C-alpha positions in Angstrom: -127.2 30.4 -17.9 -127.9 34.1 -18.1 -124.4 35.1 -17.1 -122.9 32.7 -19.7 -124.9 34.1 -22.6 -124.3 37.7 -21.6 -120.6 37.2 -21.4 -120.5 35.6 -24.9 -122.5 38.5 -26.2 -120.0 40.9 -24.6 -117.1 39.1 -26.3 -118.8 39.3 -29.7 -119.5 43.0 -29.2 -115.8 43.7 -28.1 -114.5 41.7 -31.1 -116.0 44.3 -33.4 -113.9 47.0 -31.9 -110.7 44.9 -31.3 -107.4 46.0 -32.8 -106.7 44.4 -36.2 -104.5 41.4 -36.4 -101.1 41.2 -38.2 -102.8 39.6 -41.2 -105.5 42.2 -41.3 -103.0 45.0 -41.1 -101.0 43.7 -44.1 -104.2 43.6 -46.1 -105.1 47.1 -45.1 -101.7 48.4 -46.1 -102.0 46.6 -49.5 -105.4 48.3 -50.1 -104.1 51.8 -49.2 -103.2 53.5 -52.5 -100.9 56.0 -50.9 -98.9 53.4 -49.0 -98.6 51.1 -52.0 -97.5 54.1 -54.2 -94.7 55.0 -51.8 -93.3 51.6 -51.0 -94.2 49.4 -54.0 -92.4 48.5 -57.2 -94.8 50.9 -59.0 -93.1 53.9 -57.3 -89.7 52.6 -58.2 -90.7 52.4 -61.8 -92.0 56.0 -61.8 -88.8 57.3 -60.2 -86.7 55.5 -62.8 -88.9 56.9 -65.6 -88.7 60.5 -64.3 -84.9 60.2 -63.8 -84.6 59.1 -67.4 -86.6 61.9 -69.0 -86.6 64.8 -66.5 -83.1 66.1 -67.5 -82.6 69.8 -67.1 -79.9 71.7 -69.0 -76.6 72.3 -67.2 -75.6 75.8 -66.0 -73.3 76.3 -69.0 -76.0 75.0 -71.4 -78.5 77.4 -69.8 -76.2 80.3 -70.5 -75.9 79.2 -74.1 -79.7 79.0 -74.4 -80.0 82.5 -73.0 -77.5 83.8 -75.5 -79.5 82.2 -78.3 -82.8 83.7 -77.1 -81.2 87.2 -76.8 -79.9 86.9 -80.3 -83.3 86.0 -81.6 -84.8 88.9 -79.7 -82.3 91.3 -81.2 -83.0 90.2 -84.7 -86.8 90.7 -84.3 -86.5 94.0 -82.4 -84.4 95.4 -85.3 -87.2 94.9 -87.9 -88.4 98.1 -89.6 -92.0 99.3 -89.9 -93.5 98.4 -93.3 -96.8 97.7 -95.2 -97.1 94.0 -95.9 -99.5 92.5 -98.5 -100.0 88.9 -99.7 -98.0 89.7 -102.9 -95.0 90.7 -100.8 -95.1 87.6 -98.6 -92.1 85.4 -99.3 -92.7 82.5 -96.9 -94.5 79.5 -98.4 -97.3 77.7 -96.5 -98.9 80.8 -95.1 -102.6 80.9 -95.8 -104.2 84.3 -96.5 -107.9 83.9 -97.2 -108.8 87.5 -97.9 -112.4 86.6 -97.1 -113.7 90.0 -98.3 -112.6 89.7 -102.0 -113.1 93.3 -102.8 -110.6 94.5 -100.2 -107.0 93.4 -100.0 -105.5 92.5 -96.6 -102.8 95.0 -95.7 -100.7 94.6 -92.5 -99.2 97.8 -91.0 -96.2 95.9 -89.6 -94.4 97.1 -86.5 -91.7 95.3 -84.6 -92.8 92.9 -81.8 -93.8 94.7 -78.7 -92.3 92.1 -76.4 -91.0 88.5 -76.4 -91.6 86.0 -73.6 -90.5 82.4 -73.0 -93.5 80.3 -72.2 -94.4 76.6 -71.9 -92.5 73.7 -70.4 -89.0 75.1 -70.7 -89.7 78.0 -68.4 -92.0 75.9 -66.2 -89.4 73.1 -66.0 -91.9 70.4 -67.0 -90.0 69.2 -70.1 -89.9 65.6 -71.0 -86.3 65.7 -72.2 -83.9 62.8 -72.2 -80.7 63.1 -74.3 -79.5 63.2 -77.9 -79.8 59.4 -78.1 -83.6 59.4 -77.6 -85.8 59.7 -80.7 -88.9 60.9 -78.8 -87.3 63.0 -76.0 -84.0 64.0 -77.5 -85.0 67.5 -78.7 -84.9 70.5 -76.2 -87.9 72.6 -77.3 -88.4 76.2 -76.3 -91.6 78.2 -76.9 -91.2 81.9 -77.6 -94.3 84.1 -77.6 -93.9 87.1 -79.9 -96.5 89.8 -79.1 -97.8 91.5 -82.2 -98.5 95.2 -81.5 -102.2 96.3 -81.2 -101.6 98.9 -83.8 -101.3 96.1 -86.4 -105.0 95.3 -86.0 -108.4 97.0 -86.2 -111.2 96.5 -83.6 -113.2 94.3 -85.9 -110.4 92.2 -87.2 -111.7 89.2 -85.2 -114.3 88.6 -88.0 -114.0 86.7 -91.3 -110.5 85.4 -90.8 -108.9 88.9 -90.9 -107.1 88.3 -87.7 -105.6 85.1 -89.1 -104.7 86.8 -92.4 -102.8 89.5 -90.6 -101.2 87.0 -88.1 -99.9 85.0 -91.1 -98.6 88.2 -92.8 -96.8 89.1 -89.6 -95.3 85.7 -89.2 -94.2 85.8 -92.8 -92.1 88.9 -92.0 -90.5 87.2 -89.0 -89.7 84.0 -91.0 -88.1 86.0 -93.8 -85.8 87.7 -91.4 -84.9 84.6 -89.4 -84.1 82.6 -92.6 -81.4 85.2 -93.5 -79.4 84.1 -90.4 -78.0 80.8 -91.6 -75.1 81.0 -89.2 -77.5 80.5 -86.3 -80.4 78.5 -87.8 -79.9 75.2 -89.6 -83.5 75.4 -90.8 -86.5 77.7 -90.4 -89.8 76.1 -91.3 -93.6 76.4 -90.7 -95.7 74.0 -88.7 -99.4 74.0 -87.9 -100.4 74.8 -84.4 -102.3 71.7 -83.1 -103.5 71.0 -86.6 -104.8 74.5 -87.3 -103.6 75.4 -90.8 -104.9 79.0 -90.3 -102.6 79.5 -87.4 -99.1 78.2 -88.1 -95.9 78.8 -86.0 -92.3 79.1 -87.0 -89.9 76.2 -86.1 -86.2 77.2 -85.7 -83.7 74.4 -85.7 -80.5 75.7 -84.2 -77.2 75.2 -86.0 -75.1 72.5 -84.3 -72.0 74.6 -84.7 -73.5 77.3 -82.5 -74.7 74.7 -80.0 -71.2 73.2 -79.8 -69.6 76.6 -79.1 -72.0 77.3 -76.3 -72.0 74.2 -74.1 -74.7 72.3 -76.0 -72.6 69.9 -78.1 -74.7 66.9 -79.2 -77.9 68.6 -78.1 -80.8 69.2 -80.5 -82.5 72.5 -79.8 -85.7 73.7 -81.4 -87.4 77.1 -80.9 -91.0 77.6 -81.7 -92.0 81.2 -82.5 -95.6 81.7 -81.6 -97.3 85.1 -82.5 -99.7 86.3 -79.7 -101.7 89.3 -78.9 -102.7 91.2 -75.8 -105.7 90.2 -73.7 -107.5 93.5 -74.4 -107.1 93.6 -78.2 -110.6 92.3 -78.8 -113.7 92.3 -76.6 -114.1 89.0 -74.9 -117.9 89.3 -75.3 -117.3 89.1 -79.1 -115.6 85.7 -78.8 -118.0 83.7 -76.7 -118.8 80.2 -78.0 -122.3 81.2 -79.1 -121.1 84.0 -81.3 -120.7 83.7 -85.1 -117.8 85.7 -86.5 -117.7 84.2 -90.0 -120.0 85.6 -92.7 -120.3 82.6 -95.0 -122.4 84.4 -97.5 -122.1 88.2 -98.3 -125.8 88.6 -98.1 -126.3 86.9 -94.7 -128.5 88.8 -92.3 -127.7 89.4 -88.6 -130.3 86.8 -87.6 -128.8 84.2 -89.9 -125.4 84.8 -88.5 -126.7 84.4 -84.9 -128.1 81.0 -85.8 -124.7 79.4 -86.7 -122.0 80.0 -84.1 -118.3 79.5 -84.6 -116.9 78.3 -81.2 -113.7 76.7 -82.6 -112.9 79.8 -84.6 -113.5 82.1 -81.6 -111.5 79.9 -79.2 -108.5 79.9 -81.6 -108.3 83.7 -81.3 -108.8 83.6 -77.5 -105.9 81.1 -77.3 -103.5 83.7 -78.7 -104.9 86.3 -76.3 -104.5 84.0 -73.2 -101.2 82.3 -74.1 -99.0 84.1 -71.6 -101.7 84.1 -68.9 -102.0 80.4 -69.3 -98.2 80.0 -68.4 -98.6 82.3 -65.4 -101.5 80.2 -64.1 -99.5 77.0 -64.5 -96.6 78.7 -62.7 -98.9 79.5 -59.7 -100.2 75.9 -59.6 -96.6 74.6 -59.6 -95.7 76.8 -56.7 -98.6 75.6 -54.7 -98.3 71.9 -55.7 -94.7 71.0 -56.8 -95.7 67.3 -57.6 -97.8 68.8 -60.4 -94.6 69.0 -62.5 -94.1 65.3 -62.3 -97.7 64.8 -63.3 -97.2 66.9 -66.3 -94.1 65.0 -67.4 -95.8 61.6 -66.9 -98.8 62.8 -68.8 -96.6 63.8 -71.8 -95.0 60.3 -71.8 -98.4 58.7 -71.7 -99.8 60.9 -74.5 -96.8 60.3 -76.8 -97.2 56.5 -76.3 -100.9 56.8 -77.0 -100.1 58.8 -80.1 -97.8 56.1 -81.4 -100.4 53.4 -80.6 -103.1 55.4 -82.3 -101.0 55.8 -85.4 -100.4 52.0 -85.5 -104.0 51.2 -84.9 -105.1 53.6 -87.6 -102.8 52.1 -90.2 -104.0 48.6 -89.4 -107.7 49.5 -89.7 -107.4 52.0 -92.6 -109.7 49.9 -94.7 
């Protein structure tokens, strides 16, 4: 009796550590997210989506884009030094607050110190399809234009002076670019992520130029983004807890400390760190190449959510 009970207990104990059956193995594979991702229909859908929107320009098209960027660089590098005021500003849509009313904002303009291609074009994370697509049919290139440090004073981070001078600087660039109609079909201003104080210039390239340089049927858009060096302003002056806007002329230092301006400060920091941000992303892409696919898929998801949000907002506007 004792031997029978002990043998049954042994079988029960061994069954806990037995190899899984065929049925159990199939369930385990189905529950494994990495296995299902590689072999399931879900992976096939992702591959088809990436193949549809992850189109890179051809070698000839790339040469045409390089020619375009060099011409833009030459135009901006040939600009002359000048004193720019709001009265001399020709571009519409550029906001100059002149927060200190008793003193006019004057920009000692100098030509750009350097120009850098940043963003998804240089990182090869564009969600670009073809000219037949409404959402992904525009090849967009971000061009960072560094404003020289000599255009600013050490305390220009306060009271919108930086943004005033930035807009005056952008106005000079736009006025020059608008004079080259043989290259640009349209030169317009656009807010940067909804910030009216910080617009960028949008250059829509002339189809005739694109057709002559291997880009026939392609829509190309260049965004000119003014930036500054990382050491122009002290980082300690732009922390989230700092207040850099004097709402009332008679505000004391204690009153200014009590109301911080984190969004305002971050907007200036963004211009200081724009190129560094691209370098950091480039490092991540070298260490983890699949991150590029994740970026493209995120852009598709965000655009779909944007369209859904617009539809939902219209239907619930009341």
